[in-house]
C-alpha positions in Angstrom: 0.0 0.0 0.0 1.2 3.5 -0.8 0.3 6.6 1.2 -1.5 9.5 -0.4 -2.5 12.7 1.3 -6.1 11.2 1.7 -4.8 8.1 3.4 -3.9 4.6 2.2 -4.0 3.9 -1.6 -4.6 0.2 -2.3 -3.1 -1.6 -5.3 -3.6 -5.0 -6.9 -0.3 -6.2 -5.2 -2.0 -5.6 -1.8 -5.0 -7.7 -2.8 -2.7 -10.5 -4.1 -0.9 -10.6 -0.7 -4.2 -11.2 1.2 -5.2 -14.7 2.1 -7.7 -16.4 -0.2 -11.2 -16.4 1.0 -14.0 -17.5 -1.3 -16.6 -15.7 0.8 -15.1 -12.3 0.5 -14.8 -10.1 -2.6 -12.0 -7.4 -2.7 -12.3 -4.6 -5.2 -10.2 -1.5 -5.7 -11.6 1.7 -7.3 -9.2 4.6 -7.6 -7.1 3.1 -4.8 -10.0 2.7 -2.4 -10.6 -0.8 -1.1 -14.1 -2.2 -1.1 -14.7 -5.5 0.8 -18.0 -7.3 0.5 -19.0 -10.7 1.7 -20.6 -13.4 -0.4 -24.0 -12.0 -1.6 -27.5 -13.2 -0.7 -28.7 -16.2 -2.5 -31.4 -14.1 -4.3 -28.7 -11.8 -5.5 -26.9 -14.9 -6.9 -30.2 -16.1 -8.5 -30.7 -12.8 -10.3 -27.0 -12.7 -11.4 -27.5 -16.2 -12.8 -30.6 -15.3 -14.7 -28.8 -12.2 -16.3 -25.9 -14.5 -17.3 -28.3 -17.1 -18.7 -30.2 -14.7 -21.0 -26.9 -13.2 -22.2 -25.3 -16.6 -22.6 -28.4 -18.0 -24.5 -28.3 -14.9 -26.9 -24.5 -15.3 -27.4 -24.8 -19.0 -28.2 -27.5 -18.3 -30.8 -25.8 -15.3 -32.4 -22.1 -16.2 -31.9 -21.0 -12.6 -31.5 -19.4 -12.8 -28.0 -19.7 -14.3 -24.5 -21.1 -13.6 -21.1 -19.1 -14.1 -18.0 -20.0 -14.2 -14.2 -17.7 -12.2 -11.9 -14.7 -11.9 -14.1 -11.7 -9.9 -13.0 -11.5 -6.4 -14.7 -8.0 -5.0 -14.2 -8.1 -1.5 -15.6 -4.9 -0.3 -13.6 -2.9 -1.1 -10.5 -5.5 0.9 -8.5 -8.7 -0.1 -10.4 -9.6 -3.8 -10.1 -13.2 -5.0 -9.9 -15.3 -8.1 -10.3 -18.7 -7.2 -11.7 -21.6 -9.6 -11.4 -21.9 -10.2 -15.1 -20.3 -8.9 -18.3 -20.8 -9.4 -22.0 -17.9 -9.0 -24.4 -17.7 -9.4 -28.1 -15.3 -11.9 -29.7 -13.1 -9.2 -31.2 -12.8 -7.3 -27.9 -12.2 -10.5 -25.9 -9.1 -11.3 -28.0 -7.7 -7.8 -27.4 -8.0 -7.6 -23.6 -7.9 -11.1 -22.0 -4.6 -11.9 -20.3 -3.0 -15.4 -19.7 -4.6 -15.5 -16.2 -8.1 -15.0 -17.8 -8.6 -11.5 -16.5 -9.7 -8.6 -18.7 -7.1 -5.8 -19.0 -9.7 -3.5 -20.4 -13.4 -2.8 -20.6 -16.1 -5.3 -21.8 -18.9 -3.8 -23.9 -21.6 -4.5 -21.3 -21.5 -4.7 -17.5 -24.3 -5.7 -15.1 -24.3 -5.2 -11.4 -27.0 -6.5 -9.1 -27.4 -4.2 -6.1 -26.7 -5.6 -2.6 -28.6 -4.0 0.3 -27.0 -1.2 2.2 -26.0 2.4 1.4 -22.3 1.6 1.0 -23.0 -1.2 -1.5 -25.5 1.0 -3.4 -23.1 4.0 -3.5 -20.3 1.8 -4.8 -22.4 0.5 -7.7 -24.3 3.7 -8.5 -21.4 6.1 -8.1 -17.9 4.7 -7.9 -18.4 1.8 -10.4 -20.5 4.0 -12.7 -17.7 6.5 -12.9 -15.1 3.8 -13.4 -17.0 2.1 -16.1 -17.7 5.3 -17.8 -14.0 6.5 -17.9 -12.8 3.0 -18.9 -15.1 2.8 -22.0 -17.9 0.4 -21.1 -20.6 0.9 -23.7 -23.6 -0.2 -21.5 -24.1 -0.6 -17.8 -27.1 -2.3 -16.1 -27.8 -1.6 -12.5 -30.3 -4.3 -11.3 -32.2 -3.8 -8.1 -33.7 -7.1 -7.0 -35.6 -5.6 -4.0 -37.5 -3.0 -6.1 -37.4 -5.1 -9.2 -36.0 -2.3 -11.3 -33.3 -2.3 -14.0 -31.5 0.9 -14.9 -29.9 1.0 -18.3 -26.9 3.4 -18.8 -25.5 3.8 -22.3 -22.5 5.7 -23.6 -23.3 9.1 -24.9 -20.6 11.8 -25.5 -17.9 9.7 -23.9 -19.8 8.9 -20.7 -22.5 6.6 -19.4 -25.8 8.2 -18.9 -29.1 6.8 -17.7 -31.4 6.1 -20.7 -34.1 3.9 -19.2 -35.5 2.6 -15.9 -37.3 -0.7 -16.7 -39.9 -2.5 -14.5 -41.2 -6.1 -14.6 -43.7 -5.3 -17.3 -41.0 -3.9 -19.6 -38.7 -5.6 -22.2 -34.9 -5.1 -22.0 -33.2 -4.7 -25.4 -29.8 -3.4 -26.3 -28.2 -1.9 -29.4 -25.1 -4.0 -28.6 -27.1 -7.2 -28.9 -29.1 -7.3 -32.1 -32.4 -9.2 -31.7 -31.9 -9.5 -28.0 -35.1 -9.1 -25.9 -35.8 -10.1 -22.3 -38.8 -9.5 -20.2 -37.5 -7.8 -17.1 -39.9 -9.9 -15.0 -38.0 -13.0 -16.1 -35.0 -11.8 -14.2 -36.9 -11.6 -10.9 -39.0 -14.7 -10.9 
């Protein structure tokens, strides 16, 4: 860890020095350490459903792949594991390293909110800013409690909210031609 005027600045080397614990997730955003425990089983269910619909579309259209909790290493001080990502075949070949981590931004990132202000602030603020500056094209914030899905898309070099979808709505994406998913399907 290096010291900054605001305190400790965490790096990927600090995370690698910690003991492995499959029940804890460590993420670093702009040198700040975020520690979360294994999410609620309903969080995991929604995450799995998002992955399933993206994976099904990817298998049918052969344009890319979906991944659950991949490592995204943007820099020494920006290392996160989003719930689900989708990445095109071309982009995958450009940014995957030998360890299977992405050294750049996938086109689509989905985060399922965990309860608590700190968790919500991380996904709605810190991660939104990080994904925006790193070039993510589309960001879904999924709230399993209120059953809402917020869609952020890249406009003028930043991610902006373009839609808030409810269970009666259908999710589509310009990144995924012919993709359509009833939002209610994610929360059943």
